[in-house]
FITOR-594400 format. One line per 2 residues: their letters; for each residue y, x, z of N, C-alpha, C. Coordinates in pm, 1 decimal. Layout:
BEGIN
A = Y:X:Z:Y:X:Z:Y:X:Z; ...
***
This chain:
BEGIN
MA = -152.5:115.6:7.8:-3.2:31.1:-16.6:117.5:88.8:-6.2; 179.6:81.2:-97.6:288.9:222.1:-97.7:438.8:118.4:-118.1
AA = 499.3:115.4:-50.7:676.2:127.1:-106.5:697.1:99.8:-208.4; 816.9:-12.4:-262.1:864.0:-94.5:-374.5:979.4:18.2:-435.9
AG = 987.7:89.5:-572.5:1083.6:174.2:-619.2:1227.0:139.9:-562.3; 1291.3:217.5:-528.5:1461.8:180.0:-468.1:1560.3:181.8:-641.7
NS = 1659.7:107.6:-565.5:1737.0:121.9:-646.5:1765.2:223.6:-703.2; 1821.9:301.9:-867.2:1805.4:454.9:-890.5:1942.2:500.6:-892.5
ES = 2044.8:399.9:-863.3:2187.9:474.9:-777.9:2147.4:511.8:-626.1; 2006.9:466.7:-536.3:1995.8:490.1:-358.7:1865.5:580.3:-385.9
AP = 1918.4:634.5:-233.4:1820.6:713.7:-171.2:1710.2:658.5:-244.6; 1536.8:736.6:-227.9:1453.5:692.1:-290.2:1374.3:592.2:-152.2
SP = 1249.5:513.3:-163.8:1225.6:427.1:-66.3:1209.8:480.9:50.0; 1245.6:475.1:193.5:1178.9:499.7:267.4:991.0:480.5:283.0
RQ = 907.2:564.9:353.7:747.4:576.6:396.9:732.8:435.2:528.1; 660.2:402.4:434.6:661.1:227.1:501.2:518.0:246.6:588.7
IV = 595.4:190.6:741.8:459.7:280.8:901.8:436.3:78.4:901.0; 354.2:84.5:982.3:294.4:5.9:1049.2:324.0:72.0:1222.0
HI = 439.5:22.7:1276.0:444.8:73.1:1382.8:406.3:-45.6:1484.7; 327.6:-34.4:1573.5:170.3:-101.7:1601.0:250.5:-106.6:1796.4
VE = 322.2:-181.2:1869.3:360.4:-177.2:1949.8:331.0:-259.5:2079.6; 214.3:-207.3:2179.1:98.6:-277.2:2197.7:43.7:-227.1:2316.4
DD = 78.8:-272.7:2447.2:23.1:-194.3:2611.4:-145.4:-156.9:2622.1; -179.4:-197.0:2550.1:-349.1:-262.4:2511.4:-347.8:-121.0:2467.8
EL = -420.0:36.6:2536.4:-444.5:112.4:2469.1:-567.5:64.9:2340.6; -662.4:15.6:2399.5:-842.6:-27.0:2322.3:-792.2:-31.2:2202.9
LR = -697.4:-198.0:2219.4:-654.3:-213.6:2091.9:-553.6:-209.3:2001.3; -490.3:-113.9:2056.8:-360.8:9.1:2001.9:-455.0:47.6:1909.6
LS = -571.8:136.2:1959.0:-610.6:297.7:1915.8:-698.2:165.5:1789.1; -754.7:59.5:1783.4:-856.5:-22.8:1713.0:-737.3:-35.1:1591.4
LM = -662.5:-95.9:1594.6:-576.6:-87.8:1544.9:-556.0:15.4:1417.7; -451.0:100.0:1527.0:-440.8:248.5:1434.4:-603.3:253.4:1380.1
DL = -705.7:244.5:1397.8:-843.0:258.4:1292.0:-842.2:178.9:1165.0; -839.3:66.7:1218.1:-792.2:-34.5:1096.9:-738.6:53.6:990.9
FQ = -585.5:11.4:995.7:-556.1:54.3:932.7:-521.1:178.3:849.9; -583.2:287.6:944.6:-610.5:436.3:900.1:-754.3:408.6:724.9
SL = -831.9:376.2:895.0:-920.8:326.3:754.5:-874.6:262.2:577.8; -781.1:209.1:601.5:-713.0:78.8:503.9:-566.8:183.4:378.6
EI = -597.9:281.3:397.2:-514.6:427.5:447.5:-342.5:369.7:422.5; -354.3:261.6:523.0:-162.7:169.9:524.8:-129.1:288.4:737.2
PA = -17.3:341.6:649.5:10.0:431.0:794.0:59.5:403.2:918.7; 58.0:417.9:984.7:17.2:335.0:1124.4:106.7:425.5:1246.7
DG = 188.7:365.5:1351.0:175.8:468.4:1460.8:178.1:368.4:1560.9; 134.1:418.9:1714.0:124.1:284.3:1845.7:226.5:352.2:1854.1
FE = 285.1:282.8:1979.0:399.1:286.4:2076.2:303.3:179.9:2227.6; 290.6:222.3:2329.4:251.1:154.1:2472.0:346.4:38.2:2496.5
SA = 458.0:96.9:2453.6:616.1:4.7:2513.8:720.8:-28.5:2437.6; 808.8:-110.1:2469.7:949.3:-67.0:2361.5:1020.4:24.0:2435.6
AD = 1041.2:93.1:2560.2:1059.6:202.8:2604.7:1015.7:309.0:2467.5; 899.4:319.6:2502.9:826.5:442.0:2406.8:844.9:427.1:2261.7
FF = 824.4:283.1:2218.3:921.9:225.8:2063.9:1053.7:302.5:2030.0; 1152.7:299.4:2147.9:1283.1:355.3:2110.7:1294.9:464.2:2155.5
AR = 1208.2:540.7:2215.8:1233.8:663.9:2209.3:1152.3:783.8:2092.5; 1072.4:727.0:1992.5:1036.4:784.9:1956.3:1008.9:708.7:1753.3
AS = 1038.3:610.0:1738.8:979.5:570.5:1649.0:1164.5:611.4:1552.5; 1139.2:630.0:1411.1:1282.9:657.4:1346.8:1321.6:536.9:1281.0
CE = 1450.5:541.7:1317.2:1492.9:455.8:1216.4:1531.5:461.6:1027.9; 1488.6:569.4:1017.2:1466.2:622.3:882.0:1372.7:520.2:794.4
HG = 1235.6:501.7:924.0:1111.9:499.9:834.9:1127.5:290.6:783.6; 1085.5:296.7:692.4:1064.6:124.2:638.6:937.2:56.6:771.4
GC = 829.6:-23.0:656.0:751.3:-100.0:708.9:783.9:-191.4:810.2; 709.9:-208.7:885.4:722.8:-312.7:999.8:678.6:-332.1:1138.3
IL = 700.9:-388.0:1234.6:692.5:-381.0:1339.4:495.9:-471.5:1385.8; 389.0:-393.4:1453.6:351.2:-574.7:1532.3:342.5:-530.1:1687.4
LD = 357.0:-633.7:1739.0:449.5:-651.9:1821.8:365.9:-730.7:1921.7; 323.0:-693.0:2025.3:328.1:-819.5:2159.2:410.2:-860.7:2247.0
VR = 358.4:-976.6:2218.2:483.8:-1102.9:2309.2:469.8:-1015.1:2444.3; 399.8:-1031.9:2491.8:404.0:-957.0:2628.2:366.1:-811.5:2665.3
LP = 513.3:-700.2:2685.3:516.2:-628.8:2698.6:539.3:-597.5:2843.6; 464.1:-440.8:2902.0:495.6:-434.9:3040.7:639.2:-376.7:3074.2
DV = 741.0:-329.1:3006.0:842.8:-342.7:3018.4:960.8:-475.5:2985.0; 939.6:-485.8:2823.7:1004.5:-640.6:2781.1:960.4:-738.0:2730.6
SG = 1008.3:-835.9:2757.3:925.9:-965.3:2650.4:943.8:-928.3:2490.9; 836.1:-948.4:2402.9:812.5:-901.9:2272.1:1010.6:-956.2:2233.9
ID = 1012.8:-1104.3:2290.7:1118.6:-1202.6:2241.8:1224.0:-1099.2:2194.2; 1253.1:-1113.8:2395.4:1345.0:-991.4:2387.9:1388.0:-813.1:2293.6
FQ = 1266.7:-835.6:2339.6:1275.6:-623.3:2172.1:1298.3:-688.3:2077.4; 1295.6:-809.1:2003.4:1323.1:-837.0:1916.9:1391.5:-860.5:1889.2
RE = 1502.7:-904.5:1996.4:1664.5:-909.9:1953.0:1708.7:-757.8:1970.6; 1674.0:-633.6:2055.6:1746.0:-497.2:2064.2:1685.6:-469.7:1979.6
LD = 1595.6:-453.7:1873.3:1598.7:-406.1:1737.3:1721.4:-409.8:1652.8; 1785.3:-450.2:1642.5:1894.0:-429.9:1530.2:2011.4:-372.2:1631.6
AN = 2031.5:-325.4:1731.5:2079.8:-383.1:1873.2:2084.1:-153.2:1859.5; 1973.1:-103.1:1821.4:1989.3:1.6:1800.2:1894.2:69.9:1694.1
GY = 1972.4:19.2:1552.8:1962.6:23.6:1419.0:1820.3:58.1:1313.0; 1750.1:-51.4:1423.6:1625.6:-89.3:1320.8:1629.0:-219.2:1251.3
QL = 1621.5:-234.0:1166.0:1656.5:-344.3:1056.3:1433.0:-384.6:994.7; 1349.4:-398.8:1074.5:1242.7:-386.8:1020.2:1231.5:-509.1:1036.8
PV = 1134.1:-591.8:1000.3:1078.7:-695.3:992.0:968.8:-680.7:1125.7; 931.0:-809.9:1194.0:859.4:-828.7:1284.8:716.2:-891.5:1322.8
VF = 661.7:-833.4:1267.3:504.2:-948.8:1288.2:429.5:-967.6:1467.4; 398.7:-1128.2:1511.3:415.3:-1144.1:1661.5:259.0:-1127.3:1699.0
MT = 157.9:-1059.0:1811.5:48.7:-1065.9:1803.8:22.4:-1131.5:1932.5; 12.3:-1270.3:1943.7:-61.7:-1257.5:2104.0:-176.1:-1383.2:2177.6
GH = -208.9:-1305.0:2323.4:-331.7:-1354.0:2386.2:-310.5:-1474.1:2476.6; -184.0:-1489.4:2426.8:-75.6:-1626.7:2514.1:26.3:-1713.1:2417.7
GD = -39.3:-1717.3:2358.5:19.5:-1737.6:2191.6:80.3:-1964.4:2246.1; 173.4:-2011.9:2227.1:212.1:-2143.8:2227.5:289.7:-2193.2:2152.8
VA = 295.1:-2318.9:2064.3:416.8:-2360.1:2005.2:565.1:-2291.6:2006.3; 548.0:-2330.3:2125.4:730.3:-2295.3:2193.8:803.1:-2125.1:2135.5
TS = 641.6:-2067.3:2180.7:670.4:-1901.4:2156.5:709.6:-1929.6:2018.7; 601.0:-1952.8:1932.4:601.2:-1959.9:1778.8:742.3:-1990.6:1764.7
VH = 769.3:-2119.9:1776.5:914.6:-2139.0:1728.3:1000.4:-2005.7:1712.2; 1023.8:-2015.2:1859.4:1157.7:-1903.2:1892.2:1101.3:-1833.8:1869.2
AM = 1026.6:-1698.8:1814.8:1003.2:-1612.5:1733.1:1064.8:-1575.9:1599.2; 985.1:-1738.5:1576.8:1055.0:-1747.2:1440.6:1140.3:-1803.1:1399.7
KA = 1229.4:-1837.9:1480.3:1347.0:-1870.9:1480.4:1428.7:-1718.6:1468.5; 1487.6:-1627.6:1609.7:1422.2:-1537.5:1584.7:1446.4:-1423.2:1480.6
GA = 1381.5:-1475.4:1360.7:1314.1:-1383.7:1310.0:1212.2:-1303.5:1251.3; 1103.1:-1309.4:1293.6:1002.8:-1329.0:1303.7:918.2:-1356.4:1193.9
ID = 825.0:-1273.3:1142.5:756.9:-1269.0:977.2:664.8:-1375.6:966.7; 575.3:-1383.1:1065.6:510.5:-1420.5:1195.6:455.3:-1426.0:1291.8
FL = 283.8:-1505.0:1356.4:305.2:-1508.7:1449.2:106.9:-1508.6:1470.6; 60.6:-1402.0:1518.0:-69.9:-1395.4:1480.0:-160.6:-1396.2:1608.7
QK = -276.1:-1468.7:1622.7:-282.1:-1550.3:1764.9:-447.3:-1407.8:1775.8; -441.1:-1355.8:1920.5:-540.9:-1226.4:1905.7:-676.5:-1388.7:2012.6
PL = -806.6:-1307.2:1930.1:-755.7:-1182.0:1867.8:-784.6:-1205.9:1753.1; -766.8:-1102.6:1636.8:-661.4:-1108.8:1525.1:-778.1:-1078.9:1472.9
NP = -742.5:-1156.0:1352.4:-895.4:-1226.4:1251.0:-824.2:-1138.4:1107.0; -905.8:-1003.7:1091.1:-851.3:-871.4:1026.7:-840.2:-915.6:879.9
YE = -789.8:-1034.2:787.4:-725.6:-1125.2:640.3:-620.6:-1106.8:709.8; -612.4:-1220.3:840.5:-473.2:-1292.0:810.7:-320.5:-1217.5:929.9
LL = -440.9:-1078.7:930.7:-344.7:-987.9:977.6:-305.5:-894.7:830.0; -376.4:-872.8:772.3:-338.8:-757.3:631.8:-251.0:-800.8:574.2
DA = -264.6:-970.9:553.9:-173.5:-1047.1:514.3:-47.0:-1096.2:539.0; -44.1:-1103.9:621.9:87.6:-1043.3:730.3:144.7:-931.1:679.5
IN = 76.0:-774.8:693.0:78.5:-661.8:735.5:216.4:-679.3:581.8; 162.3:-752.7:453.1:176.9:-745.9:318.9:268.2:-815.1:342.1
AA = 293.9:-902.7:343.2:383.8:-975.6:339.6:534.9:-868.5:383.7; 534.6:-847.9:545.3:653.2:-751.1:636.3:680.0:-648.2:553.3
FA = 614.5:-552.2:422.5:584.9:-471.5:405.7:701.0:-581.7:236.9; 640.5:-607.5:213.9:705.4:-648.7:22.7:864.7:-701.8:109.3
ID = 920.1:-827.6:231.6:1044.1:-851.2:293.5:1061.1:-703.5:294.8; 1058.2:-632.8:383.9:1118.8:-496.9:430.2:1177.9:-406.0:301.6
SE = 1105.2:-432.4:205.2:1105.4:-357.7:72.1:1270.5:-409.9:-13.3; 1248.5:-504.9:-7.4:1321.4:-650.0:-90.5:1505.4:-620.7:43.6
RR = 1447.1:-618.4:125.8:1598.5:-560.7:219.2:1645.3:-480.5:204.9; 1566.4:-379.4:207.5:1601.3:-191.8:170.8:1670.7:-225.7:15.7
KA = 1625.0:-300.1:-55.5:1679.5:-297.7:-186.2:1820.4:-376.6:-150.4; 1834.7:-490.5:-101.4:1931.4:-574.4:-54.0:2054.8:-443.2:-20.7
RA = 2035.8:-450.2:34.1:2095.4:-319.4:174.5:2169.9:-198.6:73.9; 2042.5:-105.8:12.7:2110.8:12.6:-111.9:2213.3:-107.1:-234.2
HH = 2182.2:-167.6:-239.2:2291.2:-212.1:-353.2:2399.2:-283.3:-290.8; 2471.3:-343.2:-159.4:2558.2:-329.0:-126.5:2618.8:-205.9:-107.3
QI = 2517.8:-143.5:-4.3:2611.0:44.8:-10.2:2657.8:83.5:-179.9; 2618.5:80.5:-219.0:2671.0:106.6:-370.9:2761.7:38.2:-438.1
LR = 2781.1:-95.6:-359.4:2883.8:-161.9:-437.3:3003.9:-139.5:-345.9; 2974.1:-130.7:-186.6:3135.9:-108.0:-165.4:3186.3:32.5:-175.3
AR = 3053.5:145.3:-221.3:3128.7:275.2:-277.4:3182.2:325.7:-357.7; 3156.8:152.1:-496.5:3225.4:138.1:-622.7:3361.4:70.6:-557.2
AS = 3347.7:-13.3:-482.7:3472.3:-58.3:-428.9:3596.2:-10.0:-327.1; 3532.8:175.6:-303.6:3669.1:195.8:-226.5:3754.4:287.9:-259.7
SL = 3683.4:302.8:-447.3:3722.8:398.3:-575.4:3858.6:308.6:-600.4; 3870.0:184.4:-586.6:4023.1:102.4:-648.0:4131.8:61.2:-602.9
TP = 4228.4:105.9:-651.2:4361.4:123.1:-561.8:4355.3:-37.7:-540.5; 4499.4:-24.8:-402.9:4507.9:-123.3:-375.8:4538.3:-268.6:-503.8
RE = 4602.1:-228.8:-585.4:4646.0:-314.9:-665.7:4520.6:-377.0:-770.2; 4466.2:-302.9:-766.0:4260.8:-299.4:-865.1:4213.4:-431.0:-730.0
TQ = 4252.8:-354.8:-617.5:4107.6:-505.9:-514.7:4199.8:-624.3:-548.8; 4308.0:-610.4:-548.4:4461.4:-750.7:-576.3:4363.8:-834.9:-600.0
VM = 4345.0:-710.7:-809.1:4359.2:-868.6:-940.7:4182.3:-851.0:-920.6; 4096.8:-812.1:-855.2:3960.5:-837.9:-811.8:3966.5:-949.9:-790.0
GL = 4003.1:-992.0:-633.7:4031.3:-1072.3:-547.0:3998.8:-1141.3:-676.4; 4186.0:-1220.1:-715.2:4242.9:-1276.1:-782.7:4147.6:-1283.1:-885.7
VA = 4087.1:-1264.9:-1004.6:3957.8:-1278.4:-1117.6:3850.1:-1332.8:-1013.3; 3848.0:-1299.9:-929.4:3644.0:-1436.2:-883.0:3717.8:-1508.3:-810.9
SG = 3878.5:-1487.2:-777.5:3908.4:-1641.0:-752.1:3918.2:-1733.7:-819.0; 3898.9:-1745.4:-961.5:3890.6:-1817.0:-1132.1:4075.5:-1806.7:-1143.0
LM = 4147.0:-1690.3:-1095.5:4280.5:-1722.1:-1193.1:4306.6:-1660.4:-1322.0; 4313.7:-1713.1:-1412.9:4366.6:-1674.1:-1543.5:4443.1:-1571.1:-1508.3
NK = 4478.6:-1453.7:-1596.4:4592.6:-1375.0:-1625.9:4706.9:-1351.1:-1626.0; 4742.9:-1456.3:-1692.1:4905.1:-1529.9:-1672.6:4896.5:-1526.4:-1526.3
QI = 4803.0:-1630.6:-1429.9:4848.9:-1648.6:-1310.3:4875.5:-1554.1:-1156.8; 4756.4:-1461.5:-1236.0:4729.9:-1348.6:-1117.3:4850.4:-1287.7:-1177.9
AF = 4919.9:-1277.6:-1299.8:5074.5:-1172.0:-1333.3:5178.2:-1259.2:-1233.5; 5169.8:-1390.3:-1244.4:5257.0:-1406.7:-1130.5:5245.5:-1458.1:-1013.1
EL = 5133.5:-1465.5:-968.0:5053.3:-1428.4:-804.8:5155.3:-1254.8:-810.9; 5140.7:-1151.5:-866.5:5148.4:-1043.2:-774.9:5327.7:-964.8:-844.6
GI = 5331.8:-1055.8:-930.1:5505.8:-1045.9:-1035.3:5534.6:-918.1:-1036.3; 5379.2:-897.6:-1186.7:5355.6:-768.4:-1246.1:5366.6:-860.4:-1420.8
SE = 5341.8:-749.5:-1529.6:5291.3:-806.1:-1659.0:5170.8:-871.1:-1679.3; 5111.5:-955.8:-1738.7:5012.6:-1002.5:-1827.7:4915.2:-901.1:-1867.7
IM = 5007.2:-741.7:-1961.9:4975.4:-655.6:-2000.4:4903.7:-573.4:-1834.3; 4981.3:-554.2:-1741.9:4946.1:-469.9:-1671.6:4844.2:-530.3:-1583.8
VK = 4816.4:-620.9:-1570.8:4713.6:-719.5:-1505.9:4589.6:-711.8:-1618.3; 4565.2:-715.1:-1747.8:4493.9:-689.7:-1847.9:4435.6:-528.0:-1855.8
LH = 4525.1:-409.8:-1785.7:4531.9:-329.6:-1763.3:4422.2:-287.1:-1637.0; 4462.0:-326.8:-1490.5:4395.4:-343.4:-1420.8:4259.0:-373.9:-1443.2
RG = 4179.9:-469.6:-1481.8:4170.9:-621.7:-1489.8:3977.3:-489.0:-1590.5; 4047.9:-420.5:-1638.1:3948.9:-378.4:-1686.3:3917.1:-244.5:-1636.7
SV = 3946.4:-188.5:-1588.5:3993.9:-67.5:-1443.4:3895.1:-158.1:-1370.7; 3937.2:-258.1:-1286.3:3794.8:-277.7:-1230.3:3656.7:-268.2:-1318.4
MR = 3678.9:-371.3:-1387.7:3538.1:-389.5:-1454.5:3393.9:-244.7:-1482.0; 3542.3:-168.8:-1494.3:3424.9:28.1:-1498.7:3397.4:54.1:-1403.1
KM = 3527.7:29.2:-1349.6:3514.8:106.2:-1208.8:3352.5:4.1:-1141.2; 3364.0:-68.9:-1117.8:3295.6:-174.3:-1126.1:3131.1:-153.3:-1134.1
KA = 3121.2:-162.4:-1302.0:3003.5:-126.0:-1365.5:2977.0:-237.1:-1366.2; 3034.5:-402.8:-1395.0:3035.7:-493.9:-1413.0:3027.9:-545.5:-1532.8
GS = 2874.1:-595.2:-1612.6:2912.8:-622.2:-1744.7:2936.3:-733.1:-1781.8; 3028.0:-880.4:-1733.4:3049.4:-940.2:-1729.5:3197.5:-1004.8:-1598.1
LA = 3173.6:-1122.4:-1655.5:3272.9:-1158.4:-1539.4:3214.8:-1251.1:-1429.4; 3088.2:-1269.5:-1488.8:3056.4:-1377.1:-1415.2:2981.8:-1288.0:-1295.7
EL = 2969.9:-1107.4:-1340.8:2872.1:-1011.9:-1221.4:2984.2:-1030.2:-1160.4; 3105.2:-964.2:-1169.9:3241.8:-915.9:-1136.1:3252.9:-1002.3:-957.3
VR = 3241.7:-1146.7:-1030.6:3215.5:-1228.4:-893.2:3120.4:-1237.1:-818.3; 3003.6:-1262.5:-849.7:2896.0:-1228.2:-778.1:2891.2:-1074.3:-703.9
QF = 2976.5:-956.9:-768.0:2980.7:-888.8:-657.3:3074.4:-883.1:-626.1; 3175.9:-916.3:-583.8:3281.8:-977.9:-524.9:3239.4:-1070.6:-379.3
EL = 3183.5:-1156.8:-433.7:3077.6:-1256.6:-300.0:3029.4:-1157.2:-256.0; 2857.2:-1032.9:-277.5:2837.9:-978.4:-187.6:2882.7:-885.4:-70.9
LH = 3001.1:-821.9:-160.1:3146.7:-797.8:-71.6:3194.6:-831.5:27.7; 3212.7:-966.6:-2.0:3327.6:-1028.4:137.7:3192.7:-1156.8:179.5
***
């Protein structure tokens, strides 16, 4: 199972790893053995503190998370991920599952909620889905970074013109709004299209919406 290819203007996609956060050592080791046999990179953590101390924010993949950890609940751990710079999809596993906990986890952004003892096929389906979501999210973040870099090259006037073009104003209206000639609007507009590498007005509008 490999990470999807990244955007050509961005850095290569990071290595995707299953981060197993489970205090039951036997289960944690058995899961690592399972993933190793399938040639899926995995690492094990006995607690939330262990994860935050050792796991790299640079790695892609997902988190396979026990809902009941010794130092913090899985739900609280899930909330701390973004605050600590981790943007990985979460798959919950529990031997104490109930409908309320499942709904809470899903609303907090969990990809799936698996009941122990884990069904290997359901587990692998969940990991595959989480890896795919991770790849798509990273592509989206990389694309957004590229757009921000392009937008940072615009002059203040070009930024104004881009916003007014995206709002649907015609060149004549933009000229009146900014107190400049229509010819200057056309020049600024052309420069914006080149710098943003927008192939059409519709694409420029989509870029503006993503940036704002």
